[in-house]
N, C-alpha and C positions, 0 to 999 in steps of 0.2 A: 504494500500500500504506500509506503514512503518510497520516494525515488531514491533507490539505493545510492548512497555516497554522493548524491548530488548536492545536498545541503546537510551539514553536520551541525551539532550544537556548538555554539561559539564559545571561545575560551573565556574563563572567568575573569580574565584581565580586562575585558571590555565591559566595564561597569557603568551603571547609570548613576554614579555618585552625585551628579549635579541635581538629581531629583530630590535629594535630601537637603538642599540648601535653603529651602523656605520660600516665602511668597515671591521674592524677586526672581527666583529661578524659573517661574512659569509666566513671567511678564510678556514674553515673546516666544513664538514658535521656533525654538532653537534646537529642536530634537527631530530625529528622523527614524524611519523604520528600517530594520535590517532583517532580511529574510533568513530564517533559521531552518525551516523544513518545508517541504511541499508534499502534498498527499494526493492520492488518486481518488479519494472519496471525500465527502463533505465532513469537515471537522467542526466541532462546536467547542467542547471543553478542553482545557489544558490546566495542569497543575504541576508545581515543583515541590518536592519534599524538602525537609530540613537538610538533607545531605546532598541535594541538587539533582536527584533523580527526577526525570520528567515523564509525565503520563498525559495521554490524549484519548479522546473518544470520538466515535463516528456513529451518529444516530441513523437508524434505518428510516430515512424520510422519503427519498425518491428511488432508492434501490436497496436491495439486500447487500450485506457486506460480510466478508469472511472474518474480519476482525472488528470488534465493537469497542473494546478497551485495550489499549496497548501501552507498553513502556517505550518511550522514544530513546533509543540508545545513542551513545555519544557519536557513533558513525552515521547516524541518520536512519538506521533501520528501525523497524517496528517489531516488537515482541509481544504476541498476544498475552494479555494479563488478566487474571493471575496465571492462566494456563489456556491451552487450546480447548479444553472441555467447556469452560465457561463461555467461550466464544463460538461454540458449535451451533447455536441456534440458527435456523434458516426459516424464513417465512413460509416457504413451500412445504416444510417438513415439521411444522410446529406441533401437529397432533402427536408426534412420536417423542416429544421432548418436554421436560418439566420446566415451565417458565420461571418458577421460583429459583432454579439452580442454573439459569443461563441468562446471558445478556440479551434482552429482547429489543429494547430501544433506549439506549443509554444517552442521556442528555448532558450529564455533568460528572466531572471527577474533581475531588478536592482533597488535597493532603492536609492533615490537621497540624503538621509540624511537631507531632508527638508520636511519630512512628506508625501512623495508619493512613491508608488511602480510603476515602469514602466515595462510593459510586451511586449516583441517582439513576435508576431505571424507571422511566415513565411508563414503559410497557405498552406504548401505543405507536406501532409502526405507521409511517406516513402521517403522523399526528392525527390519526383517525380512531378506530375502535381500540379501547383498552383490552389487551389480552388478559382474561381472568387469571389471577395468580402471579402476574408479571410485575406490577408496580412494587418497588422495594428500594430500601437503602441498604447498601452492603459495606461492611467494614472489612478491609484487608490489612493484615499485619505485614508491614514492609520488611521486617526482619526475616520472616519465614516465607513471604510471598504466598501466603495462604489466607483463604477467607476465614475471618475470625467470628463474624456474626452476620446474619441476615435479618433485617427488619421488614417483614412483608406488610403491605398495605392492602386492606380489603376495600370493597366498594364504598364503605362509609368514609374512608379517607381519600381514596383515588377512584371516584365514580367515573362512569362513562362521560366523556367530554373533558376529563381532567388531563393535564400534562405536567407532571412534576418536573420542575425545571432546574433549580439550582439549590445549593445547600450551604449553610454555615454552621459550624460547631462552636458551642460555648467554650470559653477558656478552661472551665473546670471539667469539661468532658462529659457533662451530664445531659445536655440537650442538643438537639439538632433543629434548625429552622429551615423550612423548605418552601420555595415559592411554587404555586400552581398557576401556570400561564394559560390554562385551558379556558373553556367557554364560561366557566364560573370560577373566577380567580379566588385564591385564598392563600393563607399562610398555614402550613402544616407544622405543628409543634410536636416533636417526638421526645419523650423521656427515654433516654438511652439506657437507663438502669432498669426500668420496668417494662419497656417496649410499648407503652401506651402512647397513643397519638391523639391529637385533637385538631380539628379543622377550624382554624380561627379566621375571622374576618371574611367568612365565606359569603360571597356576593356583596360585600361592602364596597362602597364607592372607591375606596383607596386601593383595592386589589383588582378592580375591573379596568378594561381599556376605556379610555376617555371618549365619550361621544363627541363628534365634531372634529376629532383629530384624524387626519389622513396622513399616513406615513408616506413620505416622498423620497425619491432618490434622484439626484441631479435636477431637482425642481419639479419632477413629474410624479404623480401618484403611483404607488406600487400596487398593482392590481393583478388578480388572476384573470384568465380569459372570461370567466363568468361575472366579472365585475367586483368580486370580493377583494377588499384590501387586507392589509396586515391587521390581525385582530388578537395579538398576543396580550394577555392580561399580565398580572404580577409576574415579573421575570427577573431582572437584575436584583441582587441582594447583597447587603454588606452588613457587617457586625462590628461594633466598636471594640477597641482593644480590651476593655474591661468586661465586655459581654453584656453591658447594660442597655444598649440601644441597638435596635435593628432598623435598617433602612431598606427600602425597596421602591420599585416603580414598574409600571407597565411599559412594554415596548411601544404600544399605541397609546402614548400618553406623554405629557410634558412634565408631570409633577413627581417630585421625590417626596416620599413619606417616611415617617419614623414612628416608633413606639417603644416604650420601656418594655424590655423583655420580661420583667417581673409581672407586668400586667398581662402580657401575651400568654404567659404560662398559667396564671392563676385566676385572672378576673373572669367574671361571668361573661360568657360569649356574647350575650345580647348587649353588653355594655362596652365592648371593645372599640367600636367605631368612635365613641366619644373620647377615647384615649389616644387616638391617632393624631400625630402632628404633621402639618404641612411644612416641609423644609424649604422648598423653593422649586423653581422650574429648571429642568435640564434640557428640555426638548426630548423627542423620541430617542430612547437609548436601550441598549441591550444589556451588556455586562457592566458590573460595578466592582471596584476594588478600593477598599479603604486601607491606606498604609499606616505605618506606625506613627507618622507625623500628623495624622488626622486629615490627609488629603484624600479626596474621593476621585478616583479615575473613572471616567464615563466613556463608554463606547458610543459615540454619536453616529447613528446609522444613516442619517439623511445627507451628511456632507463629508463622508470619508474621513472623519477626524476623531482624535482622542482629546477629550476635554478634562480639565481638572477643576473640581470644586473645592474651595477653601473658605469655610464660613458661608457667607452669602454670595461670594464672588465666583463666577464660572468663567474660565478662560480656555482658549484652544492651546493645547500643548503641541500638537502637530496635525497636519492634514496631508493626505496622500491619496490620490484618486486610484492608485493601484490597489488600495485596500477597499474592497467593494462593500463589505459589511463587517465592521469590527464587532467581535462577539464576546469572547471570554478572556479575562485577565488572570494572570498569576504573577507572583513575585518570587524570584529565586532567593536563595540564602545570601547571595552577594548583593541584593538590592535590585537586580535587573528585573524590569517589568516586561512580560511577554503578553501577546494578544493574538488570538486566532482570527482569521478572516474566513467566515463561513459562506460568504458570497451568496447570501439569500436572494438578492435581486436576480441572480442568474439561474436560479433553480428552475426546473421545468414547471413547478407550481406557477411561476410568474412569466416564464419565457418558454413557451411550448416548443420552440426550435431547439432548445437545449436538451440533450439526452439525459437519461437518469444519472449518469456519472458526472461528477463535478470535481475539478481539481481545486484544492484549497491550500491555504498557507498558514504557517505559524511565523510570526514576527517577534523581534525584540525591539525595544525602544532604546535608542542610543543618542548621545549628544552629537550634534553636527560638528564636523571638523572645523 
């Protein structure tokens, strides 16, 4: 799936140290994208472990794929992760496979920097019907490269129409927070000790796509042949360093929201909407990354840019038209920020002339020479 040896992970010496210099460092677009890897399938998620191991995932949106979750090796090759068996699901042979023990439609991978990789499987190939028994959060121990625990989600948590999208883990390792970008957006709160989950802000205005917002690319509405536009609900997610505040927004939306996680975990579900805070407007965005300095990186999908929010101020960090749809961020142990380009506008969903396969890219952000 990766183009063997065409692009390798870049040396740790190429740091993005200037990203930690504070407000003045983002005053002008003095950064650029550097290609790290190119894939023969549509990539969405990327993550880096505390030791620098890199992982990516390929959802089954417009085509089946032999490898759904992979480790990206230093030479640019992909290694099915945690093994070939977990990657053995095929849409045409699903009746003979257990969806709870295979990757069905993985949307996100997140390393918790404490020795585990967490994988979100929405279980809905082509963003359509949820395969019964497929939605799950899986913890993989990176020391042994073996699955440590599977948290399955039944139809009460991942109903038809849902699409579990991204996850953040609390610093104490007790809770997971997951966005549902499906037709009825929500925030799923999972107690990792008990395995119990609750579907919070289900149908609330803050987790839905915003009416009246039309996602555009290069100034033109992005629509399917039948006229439907982008309709992703709660999608990008970020968690403060102390675990006390959760942030999220819809792709089809301008607004960034937040809530105290204590309320999200314990408050009466009917009262939660009143505890949501409006942070400000980012414009339509996909992935979010909150760094240790409190800067929020925003994948701005309409204008091929990466933006940074610091407090109430949002500025363009870089812009590059070769990046068709900035998707997911991760930050390596050396401070380097990486972003995937999932090229959503070029999918056959929106461009019927495009075949099911789609070549996509992983970039890193570097300072301009």
